[in-house]
C-alpha positions in Angstrom: 0.0 0.0 0.0 1.4 3.4 -1.0 1.5 6.5 1.2 -1.6 8.6 1.3 -1.7 12.1 -0.2 -3.0 14.9 2.0 -3.7 18.5 1.1 -5.8 19.5 4.1 -3.0 21.4 6.0 -2.0 25.0 5.7 1.2 26.7 6.8 1.2 30.4 7.8 4.5 32.3 8.1 4.2 35.5 10.2 6.8 38.1 9.5 7.6 41.6 10.8 10.2 44.2 9.9 12.2 45.0 13.1 15.4 47.1 13.3 15.6 47.0 9.5 15.6 43.2 9.5 12.8 40.8 8.5 12.0 38.4 11.4 9.8 35.3 11.3 7.6 34.0 14.1 8.2 30.5 15.3 6.0 28.6 17.8 7.2 25.7 19.9 4.7 22.8 19.5 3.5 20.9 22.6 1.8 17.9 20.9 3.1 15.1 18.8 4.2 14.5 16.1 6.2 17.8 16.3 6.4 18.2 20.1 9.3 20.5 21.1 10.0 21.7 17.6 9.8 25.3 16.4 7.4 25.8 13.5 5.3 28.4 11.7 1.6 28.3 12.2 0.1 25.0 10.9 -3.4 23.9 10.8 -6.0 21.8 9.0 -8.9 22.9 6.9 -12.3 22.1 8.3 -14.8 20.2 6.2 -18.4 19.4 6.9 -21.0 17.6 4.7 -22.4 21.1 3.9 -19.3 23.2 3.3 -15.5 22.9 2.8 -13.3 25.6 4.2 -10.8 27.1 1.7 -7.1 27.1 2.5 -7.2 30.9 2.8 -10.1 30.8 5.2 -8.2 28.1 7.2 -5.1 30.2 7.3 -7.0 33.3 8.6 -8.8 31.1 11.2 -5.5 29.5 12.4 -3.9 33.0 12.8 -6.7 33.9 15.2 -6.8 30.6 17.0 -3.0 30.0 17.4 -1.6 33.5 18.0 -4.7 35.8 18.4 -4.1 37.8 15.2 -7.2 39.4 13.9 -7.3 39.9 10.1 -7.6 43.7 10.7 -4.3 43.7 12.5 -2.3 42.3 9.6 -0.5 44.7 7.3 -0.5 42.4 4.3 -1.1 38.8 3.4 0.2 36.7 0.4 -0.5 33.3 -0.9 3.0 31.9 -1.5 4.0 30.0 -4.6 5.7 27.4 -2.5 3.7 24.2 -2.0 6.5 22.0 -0.8 5.8 18.2 -0.6 7.0 16.4 2.5 6.6 12.9 3.9 5.5 12.0 7.4 6.7 8.5 8.1 4.7 8.0 11.3 1.5 8.7 9.4 2.7 7.2 6.0 1.5 10.3 4.1 2.8 12.8 1.7 1.7 16.3 2.6 1.1 19.2 0.1 0.3 22.3 2.1 -0.6 25.6 0.7 1.5 28.3 2.4 0.8 31.9 3.3 2.7 34.9 4.6 1.4 37.6 6.8 3.2 40.8 7.6 2.4 42.2 11.1 3.4 45.5 12.8 6.9 45.4 14.5 5.3 45.7 17.9 2.6 43.1 17.6 2.8 40.3 20.2 1.3 36.9 19.7 -1.1 35.4 22.2 -0.5 31.6 22.2 -3.2 28.9 22.4 -2.7 25.5 24.1 -0.9 24.1 21.1 2.2 26.1 21.9 4.2 26.9 25.0 6.7 29.5 23.6 7.4 31.8 20.7 10.4 33.5 19.2 11.3 35.9 16.4 14.0 34.6 14.0 15.9 37.2 12.0 16.2 36.5 8.3 20.0 36.1 8.8 19.3 33.1 11.1 16.7 31.3 9.0 19.2 28.7 7.7 20.1 27.6 11.3 16.7 28.0 13.0 14.3 26.5 10.4 14.6 22.7 10.2 13.0 22.0 6.8 14.4 23.1 3.4 10.8 24.0 2.3 10.4 26.4 5.2 13.7 28.1 4.5 12.6 28.5 0.9 9.4 30.1 2.0 11.3 32.5 4.2 13.4 33.5 1.1 10.2 34.0 -0.9 8.7 36.2 1.8 11.8 38.3 2.1 11.6 39.0 -1.6 7.9 39.9 -1.3 8.5 42.3 1.6 11.7 43.9 0.1 10.0 44.3 -3.3 6.4 45.4 -2.6 6.0 46.8 -6.1 7.1 43.6 -7.8 4.7 41.6 -10.1 4.9 38.7 -7.6 4.0 40.8 -4.6 1.0 42.3 -6.5 -0.3 38.9 -7.9 0.3 36.9 -4.7 -1.3 39.4 -2.3 -4.7 38.2 -1.0 -7.5 40.2 0.5 -8.3 39.1 4.1 -11.6 39.4 5.9 -12.6 38.6 9.3 
């Protein structure tokens, strides 16, 4: 039997510009399978027999649930091009998760839910040593490009309107 393919997970990278550097929010997970690791916001889309939540709606909901960020408090949000496949051996599945970036004010402070016990801001210069997964490091590079080049075609096309 081959591994299952799952597309019901979203990743949300929260960034801020602080002291002329881009910093990324990481949250320390308290539950398996990623207990004790530092990760961006991760969550699952919700589906009922009547409706299916979009990946964008799930990302916005997860921002509110995991770190208390209301849509109105975000400065910008982008749908990233990166959809990095990865394999989870314990669950025998290949994940394809849409990824999003959110820019917040430099003085915004996350309010953690029960899924996390700590947070930290990682400067862009430290991404290579503080983000475990190559796909996450690639997302951080893509986000730096979007923030540093707000008038670029990519920044305009990938920007999404958030409600909530």
